[in-house]
C-alpha positions in Angstrom: 31.8 93.4 298.6 33.6 91.1 301.0 30.8 91.0 303.3 28.4 90.0 300.6 28.2 87.0 298.2 31.0 86.8 295.8 29.8 87.1 292.4 30.6 84.9 289.4 32.3 85.5 286.3 29.2 85.7 284.2 27.2 88.0 287.0 28.0 91.1 284.6 31.3 91.2 285.6 32.7 89.3 282.5 30.8 87.2 280.1 27.4 87.8 278.8 25.8 87.8 275.3 27.0 91.3 274.2 28.6 91.6 270.7 31.9 93.0 272.3 32.4 89.9 274.4 32.0 87.8 271.4 34.8 90.1 270.1 36.8 89.7 273.3 36.7 86.0 273.2 37.7 85.7 269.7 40.6 87.9 270.1 41.5 85.7 273.3 41.4 82.8 271.3 43.5 84.4 268.5 46.2 84.8 271.2 45.8 81.7 273.2 44.8 79.2 270.9 48.3 78.3 269.2 50.0 77.7 272.3 47.1 75.6 273.7 47.0 73.3 270.6 50.7 73.1 270.8 50.2 71.7 274.2 47.7 69.4 273.6 48.9 68.1 270.5 52.4 67.3 272.2 50.4 65.6 274.7 49.3 63.1 272.4 45.3 63.8 272.0 44.2 61.4 269.4 41.2 60.0 267.6 38.8 58.0 270.1 39.7 60.4 273.0 36.8 61.2 275.5 37.6 65.0 276.2 36.1 67.5 278.8 36.3 71.4 277.6 35.3 73.2 280.9 34.5 76.7 280.7 34.5 76.5 276.7 34.1 80.4 276.3 33.8 81.0 272.5 34.5 77.0 271.6 37.2 77.4 269.4 39.4 74.7 271.6 36.3 72.6 271.7 36.1 72.9 268.0 39.6 71.8 267.5 39.4 68.8 270.0 36.3 67.6 268.2 38.2 67.4 264.7 41.1 65.8 266.4 39.5 62.9 268.4 37.0 62.6 265.2 33.9 60.4 265.1 35.2 57.7 267.4 35.9 60.2 270.1 33.7 62.5 272.1 34.1 66.0 273.3 31.8 67.7 275.9 31.8 71.5 276.1 30.6 73.0 279.2 30.2 76.6 280.5 27.9 78.4 282.7 26.9 80.3 279.8 26.7 78.4 276.8 25.4 81.6 274.4 28.6 81.6 272.4 28.9 77.9 271.9 25.8 77.7 269.4 27.9 77.5 266.3 29.5 74.1 267.4 28.0 71.4 265.2 30.2 68.4 265.3 28.5 65.2 265.6 31.1 64.2 268.4 30.7 67.4 270.4 28.2 67.9 272.9 27.3 71.4 274.7 26.4 71.5 278.1 25.4 74.2 280.4 27.3 73.2 283.7 28.2 74.5 286.7 31.6 72.7 287.7 31.7 73.9 291.3 28.4 71.8 291.9 27.0 69.7 289.2 27.8 65.9 288.9 30.2 64.6 286.2 29.1 65.0 282.7 28.0 62.0 280.7 31.0 60.8 279.2 33.1 60.6 282.5 35.8 59.5 283.2 37.5 61.2 280.4 40.9 60.9 278.5 41.6 64.8 278.5 40.1 67.6 280.7 41.0 71.1 279.6 40.3 74.0 281.7 41.7 77.7 280.4 40.7 80.8 282.4 38.5 78.8 284.8 40.2 77.9 288.1 41.8 81.3 288.9 38.3 82.9 288.9 36.7 80.4 291.4 37.4 81.0 295.1 36.9 77.2 295.6 39.5 76.5 293.0 41.1 73.7 295.0 38.0 71.8 295.5 37.1 72.1 291.9 40.5 70.8 290.9 39.9 67.8 293.3 36.7 66.9 291.4 38.2 67.3 288.1 41.2 64.9 288.7 38.4 62.2 289.9 36.6 62.5 286.6 39.9 61.5 284.6 40.2 58.0 283.7 43.4 56.1 284.9 46.0 57.2 282.7 44.0 60.5 281.7 45.5 63.9 281.4 44.4 67.2 283.0 45.6 70.5 281.3 44.8 73.5 283.3 45.6 77.1 282.2 45.7 80.4 284.2 46.5 84.1 284.0 49.5 85.1 285.8 50.4 88.7 286.6 54.2 88.2 287.2 55.1 90.4 284.2 53.1 93.3 285.4 55.6 94.6 287.8 58.4 95.2 285.4 56.4 97.1 282.8 57.8 100.3 281.4 54.8 101.9 281.1 53.2 103.0 284.3 49.7 103.7 283.2 49.4 100.2 281.2 50.8 98.4 284.2 48.5 100.2 286.6 45.5 99.5 284.4 46.3 95.8 284.0 46.9 95.3 287.9 43.4 97.1 288.4 42.0 94.2 286.3 43.4 91.9 288.6 42.4 93.6 291.7 38.9 94.2 290.7 38.4 90.5 289.4 39.6 89.6 292.9 37.0 91.9 294.8 34.2 90.9 292.8 34.5 87.2 291.9 37.7 86.0 293.7 40.1 85.8 291.1 43.5 84.8 292.2 46.1 86.1 289.4 49.0 84.7 291.7 47.8 81.2 292.1 49.3 80.0 288.8 52.9 81.0 289.7 52.8 78.0 291.8 52.2 75.6 288.9 52.8 72.6 288.2 52.4 72.7 292.2 48.7 71.9 292.3 48.7 69.1 290.2 51.8 67.4 291.7 50.1 68.0 295.3 47.5 65.6 293.9 50.0 62.8 292.9 49.6 63.1 289.4 52.5 62.1 287.3 54.2 63.3 284.1 53.6 66.7 285.5 54.9 69.7 283.5 54.8 73.6 283.0 55.2 76.0 280.5 54.3 79.8 280.3 53.1 81.9 277.2 53.8 85.6 277.3 52.4 87.3 274.2 53.4 90.3 273.2 50.6 93.2 273.5 50.6 96.3 271.0 50.6 97.0 267.6 47.0 97.0 267.3 47.3 92.9 267.6 44.8 90.6 269.0 46.1 90.9 272.6 45.8 95.0 272.6 42.1 94.3 271.4 41.3 91.9 274.1 42.9 94.0 276.8 41.0 97.1 275.4 37.8 95.2 275.6 38.4 93.8 278.8 39.6 97.1 280.4 36.5 98.9 278.9 34.0 96.4 280.3 35.6 96.5 283.7 36.1 100.1 283.6 33.1 101.1 285.8 34.2 98.4 288.4 37.4 99.6 288.4 36.5 103.0 289.3 33.8 102.1 291.7 36.7 100.5 293.9 39.0 103.4 293.1 41.7 101.0 291.9 43.0 103.5 289.0 42.2 107.0 287.9 40.3 108.0 285.0 43.5 109.5 283.8 45.2 106.4 284.1 42.6 104.3 282.6 42.7 106.9 279.4 46.3 106.8 279.1 46.2 103.0 279.1 43.5 102.6 276.6 45.6 105.2 274.3 48.5 103.2 274.6 46.8 100.0 273.6 45.4 101.9 270.6 48.9 103.2 269.7 50.5 101.0 266.7 53.9 101.8 268.2 53.2 100.5 271.6 54.4 97.2 273.1 54.4 95.8 276.4 53.6 92.4 278.1 50.2 92.0 280.1 49.4 88.8 282.2 51.1 85.8 281.2 49.5 82.4 280.7 50.7 79.6 282.8 49.8 76.2 281.7 50.2 72.9 283.6 49.7 69.4 283.0 49.8 66.0 284.6 48.2 62.5 284.3 46.0 60.3 286.8 48.2 57.4 287.6 47.0 54.1 285.5 
């Protein structure tokens, strides 16, 4: 794979129209949205703001933003696959099929807020993309980036689970160029671009007890299993044990963290 063109997230790696992917995105939203919304709320997102939601996925944060900015604001929800965004109907919200690596800025730029969750770590050209996003902010505008971070995995007390989660990160690195260590530098990538008011936090959701995080990782592991085996990153026995743990109501552990960073373009 290293000598070939890197695949993209939606090139039959993750993404796609399947019901399982819709369920995976919904579970992810259940786990992550409360933290995302808390951060956006504390940053002062308000009526009248122009917002860009990059890699909108299932659309839950785009819908929340539309409710917050109201009729006087604007939300542009972009993705390279907009199939899961068809239910977004707010008048102030526009859905746009858009490739953040090469397409021009969407109508509405410059923006008061740009938010990207689980996008940049999956792009080998993440630094250039972040450069582009910063230029799409108005003076005083805020960018919020969220990324998976693998640092909790090394201390897992459940070896099959830890190995399976590491295999997810490794197979994404080999296929689409994901870097699950990049976010450990937060908020460095924003400070390096001379943003102000820079800050960071991390969310470490418990995975287990048949909760939404367990469902999300079950669906992710199931989707990536064939590729994990193709690269011999974990044995079938290890993957089976990990899935059994995820299905056990008594099981709890920490999978990937979500690292979040924000900053403002100087006025």
